[in-house]
C-alpha positions as CSV (number, residue, x, y, z in Angstrom):
1,M,124.1,144.8,-13.4
2,K,121.6,147.4,-14.0
3,N,119.6,145.5,-16.8
4,A,119.7,142.3,-14.4
5,L,118.0,144.0,-11.2
6,I,115.6,145.7,-13.4
7,S,114.9,142.4,-15.0
8,A,114.7,141.6,-11.6
9,G,111.7,143.9,-10.6
10,F,113.4,146.9,-9.3
11,K,113.0,150.3,-10.8
12,T,115.7,152.4,-12.4
13,H,115.9,154.7,-9.3
14,E,116.6,151.7,-7.1
15,V,119.2,150.5,-9.1
16,I,120.8,153.8,-9.5
17,I,120.9,154.0,-5.6
18,I,121.7,150.1,-5.3
19,Q,124.7,150.9,-7.5
20,W,126.0,154.0,-5.4
21,Q,125.5,152.9,-2.0
22,Y,127.1,149.6,-3.0
23,H,130.1,151.2,-4.8
24,F,129.2,149.7,-8.1
25,A,128.7,153.3,-9.9
26,G,131.7,154.2,-12.1
27,G,133.4,157.3,-10.8
28,F,131.1,159.8,-12.6
29,Q,127.9,158.5,-11.3
30,T,129.2,158.6,-7.7
31,S,130.7,162.0,-8.3
32,L,127.2,163.2,-9.6
33,M,125.5,161.4,-7.0
34,Y,127.5,163.6,-4.3
35,L,126.9,166.8,-6.5
36,I,123.2,166.2,-6.1
37,G,123.6,165.8,-2.6
38,R,125.5,169.3,-2.4
39,A,123.3,171.1,-4.5
40,D,120.6,173.8,-3.6
41,V,117.3,173.6,-4.7
42,V,117.9,175.8,-7.5
43,N,120.8,174.0,-8.7
44,R,119.2,170.8,-7.8
45,S,116.4,171.6,-10.4
46,K,119.0,172.4,-13.0
47,L,120.5,168.7,-12.3
48,W,117.4,167.2,-12.9
49,A,117.0,168.7,-16.5
50,G,120.0,166.6,-17.7
51,F,119.6,163.7,-14.9
52,P,116.2,163.3,-14.1
53,D,116.5,159.5,-13.0
54,E,119.4,160.3,-10.9
55,V,118.0,163.6,-8.9
56,N,114.9,161.7,-8.3
57,A,116.6,158.2,-6.9
58,F,118.5,160.6,-4.6
59,V,115.3,162.5,-3.8
60,K,113.9,159.0,-2.5
61,Y,116.8,158.3,-0.4
62,S,117.5,161.4,1.2
63,E,113.5,162.3,1.9
64,T,111.6,159.1,1.9
65,A,111.4,157.6,5.5
66,G,111.9,153.9,5.1
67,W,112.6,153.9,1.3
68,W,116.1,152.9,1.7
69,P,115.7,150.1,3.6
70,E,113.0,148.8,2.0
71,V,115.2,148.9,-1.1
72,E,118.1,147.5,0.4
73,Q,116.5,144.6,1.9
74,R,115.0,143.5,-1.5
75,Y,118.2,143.7,-2.9
76,L,119.6,141.4,-0.1
77,D,116.8,138.9,-0.7
78,H,117.4,139.0,-4.1
79,L,121.1,138.1,-4.1
80,K,120.3,135.4,-1.4
81,S,117.7,133.8,-3.9
82,K,121.0,133.6,-6.5
83,L,123.1,131.8,-3.9
84,V,120.6,129.1,-3.4
85,K,120.1,128.4,-6.7
């Protein structure tokens, strides 16, 4: 799924959040996103050292107004375009 979405023009951080929000992520990924959300600034920076894409994705999701609704709409439009073909 990740490669298909990347090929469709989605960025890595967008795919990470799509997989998490639509429950396509595995157990580790789901737990990691939960942990990032619970971490304070110091610990989040430590997580960023090992998982920069996931931390950047979560920050965009949680702190950028309108980011997730726009990404989600593009994802839904992408799914609809696949159904039409």
